[in-house]
C-alpha positions, 0 to 999 in steps of 0.5 A: 692395792690393785688398780683396775684397768679398762680393756685387755692387758698388753705386756710392757715392751722393752725399749730396745725391742721398740727400736729394733722392730722395723730393722728387717724390712729396712735392711732388705730395702737397703740391700735391694738398693745396693744390689740394684746399684751394682747391677747398674754399674755392672751393666754400664761396665759390660756395655762400655766394655762391649762398646770398647771391644766393638770400637777396638775391632773397628779400629784394629781392622781399619789399622790392619788394612791401612798398614798393608796399604801403607806398606805398598804405598811407601814402595810405590812412592819410593819408585815414583809410581804416583799413578798407583799411589793416587788410585790407592789413597782413597781406600787407605784414607777411608780406613784411617778415618774409620780408625780415628772415629773408633778410637776418639769417642768419649768411652774410648777416651775415658778408658785411657786412664785405666792401668795396663789397658789405658796406654794401649788405647792411647797408642791406638788413638794417637797412631790412628789420628797421626796416620789419618793426618798424613794420608789426608794432607801429606801424601796428596801433596807428594803426589802433586809434586811427583805429577809435576815432575812426571808430566810430559810437558815438565821439560821442553825439547831443549831441557828447560824445566817448567817451574810453574808447577813447583811454584804452585806446589810449594806452599802445599808441600811445606804444609804437608811437611809440617803435618808429617813432622807433627805426626812423627813427633806424636807417634815418637812420644808413645812409650812402647815399653808400656804396650803389649807386644801386639801394639808395640810392634806395629807402633815401632814399625809405623814410627820408622815409616813416619820417619821416612815419610817425614824425611821425604816430605822435608826434602820435597819441601826444600825442592819445591822452595829452592828449585824455582829461584835456584834454577833462575825463576827470578833471574839467571844464576851461575854455579860452580860444579865441582867433580870429586874424585873418589880414587883419592879420598877426602872428607866430602867423598874425594879430591876435587878433580874438575870444575864446570860452570853452569848457567841456570835461567828460567828452568834451563841449565847450560854448561858454559865453561870447564876447567881442570884443577891444573888451571888453579894451581897451589898458592902460597897463602890461604885464599881466606883466613883460616882459624886455629882449629882449621890449621890444626885439624885440616892444615893450611892445605884447605885454603892453598890447594883447590884439590884439598878444599874438601878435607873439611867435613863442613861443605859450606866452608869448602864452598866458600874457599872454592868460590873465593878462589874461582873469583880470584883466578877466573874473575867470576862470582858464582851464586853457588857451588855444587859438588858431586862424587862419581857414584852420584854421576853413576846414578845420573847415567842410570837416568840419562842412559849412556853418553859419548865423551869428547874423545868418542868413547861411550860411557854408561852407568855400568862402567863409569866408575871403572873408566874414570877411576881406574882405566884412565890412569892405566891408559893415559900416561900424562896426568894432565891428560887424565885430568882433562879426560875426567873434566870432559866426561863430567861435563858431558854427563851434566850437559846431557842432564841439562839438555833434557836427556832422560826421564825427568822423574828418574833424574830427580830420583837419582839426584835425591838418592845421591843427596840422601847418601851425601854424594851431592852437596849444595851451597848457595851464596844467597843467605836466605837459601843457605839458611835453609840448606844448612839445616839439611844433609844436602847442605852438608854443614857437619860443623856449622849446621844443626847436627850437634848430636852427630858423630863424624868418621871421615877419611882423607887419603895420605898416599897422594895417589889414586889407590882408594879405588881398591879400598872397601869401607864399611861404617856400622853401629853396633852394641847399641845400649839404650838404657841406663844413665849413659846410653851408648853405642859403638861406631865401627869402621872397617877398611879392606884394601884389595889392589891388583897383584901388580900394584907396585908397577902402576904409574907413580901418580896412582901409587903415590911417591915412594917413601923410605921404609914404606913399600910401593903400593901401601895405602895410607889413610888419615882417619878423623873422628869427631865426637858429638858436640859437648861429648868426650871422645873415647879412646879409639880402638884399632883391632884388639888394642887402642891407637892415638894421634893428633887431638884437637877441638873443632866447633865444640867437638873433640877431634882425633886424627890417626893414620892407617897404613895398609899393605895390599890385602890387609884389613883394619877395624876401628871402634869408638864409643859414642853417646846415644842421644834422643834414642838414636846414633847418627854418623856422618862419614865419607861417602866412598865407592862402597858405602854412603855418607850417613849411617843411623841406628835407633833404639826401640823407643827412639 
């Protein structure tokens, strides 16, 4: 039976059709939203990338400009041309401030989390900020100190040094040194193996540059802090000046050859006494008690003979022994001990110009080594007279320095150079000053200072003559291996002995006493090798084989002493493997006529 329905008949819709009907329009709306979102993200990425490119160009241009100027500034700083340094600082400061702004905005910092690109952006930011700090805070302080030295009124006609500028500059120089150390540490933490070559190379160069700047500022801070009191700003001081003779090697650079007494008061330094080592002859027992370690490695000679007090590589110990002996024999307590080798004296003569020694001869920087270490032995037959001549020349040179002869800045540069090469050493009897010195290379505290990672290679003459004038020494670091579980390097010592053909006919006190089975003119040298604190001492190589000798321990270091014997014209090479610590190898060695007292090598990331 049918039922009537009013109106048109509409076909029945299926339930699924009723649900699907609006889908095409919904998908289009969702798609439009997704596309729109992607376009926004892409736009942000493009803008951010463009901004990064723009900022990157700003930073790179500024850093390249600063890098060129900084290279020039370093040369000018080392040569003391502070007028040019001062005039160029504003430009490099402006460039680095721009690089710092460009690499420190929020977009740049956010992009530092990206793989591959991020470490490079971080490196640029750290370098920019570090160099900006150094040029804004540190270098002006260096200019201030150098200006104080170079000022016409820095020294009066009698040689008195005006200490007031150093007192005023002290706090700023110390703060500058802290800034440089912080910058140095920040750049050193950059992992250059994660950087592209275009960034890694400059970062490595800047790391080296900051190392030098930091070292120079540390030295400047020490000068500004120590100079006023040590030159008598707070009352007179008395120093024992020890002249070392490199014709007969000792660990510190040479046997003690002569003494002088310096008095410092309110910036003026005068020489009040001079003595030969013959005035302080050998004694039966050490002037101070010696440790068992000292007796094994150095023997009791370091305390019985003033000439041998510098056998130990630890200058504070040498100074204590010398000061005690001077007080006992001369009745005078000193405020400090200063030691200088002949090459340091040559540097001073380059600053003062020639001097006239008591005998009337004029001596300049070009001939002082030959005159002191060779000619005097050939022309003066009496050893006592030779010692007196040596003492007279040394006293004359230091009297010239104290009287104001020469340019003040050139003198300071000469002293700084001598100190950086281990040729000038200083000990203070005042504990606060010595606490500062013991952490510096000027203090030369190899065993008792803060240098646990350093290796030591020291030379002590065993001939009892003066033949080391003819010895060429070279210390190098080779085969530097920076990766692996135990990074290491090889320290190499080369000895080359070239005396004159008639060496056997030289005076006996030059060739040393004749010994059975040893031809006259043979050079004997005791080579003492110290491992870093806590490290094993590997076998000591000589030529193609190995050699052994006395072994001991000193101040937590393994020690080995071997003897080299060289006939005229002979050479010898020693090698020892040492650990690489904190990405570097540092070697302390005897400063000789041909090589300095410090050698270093760093890994690319060190």
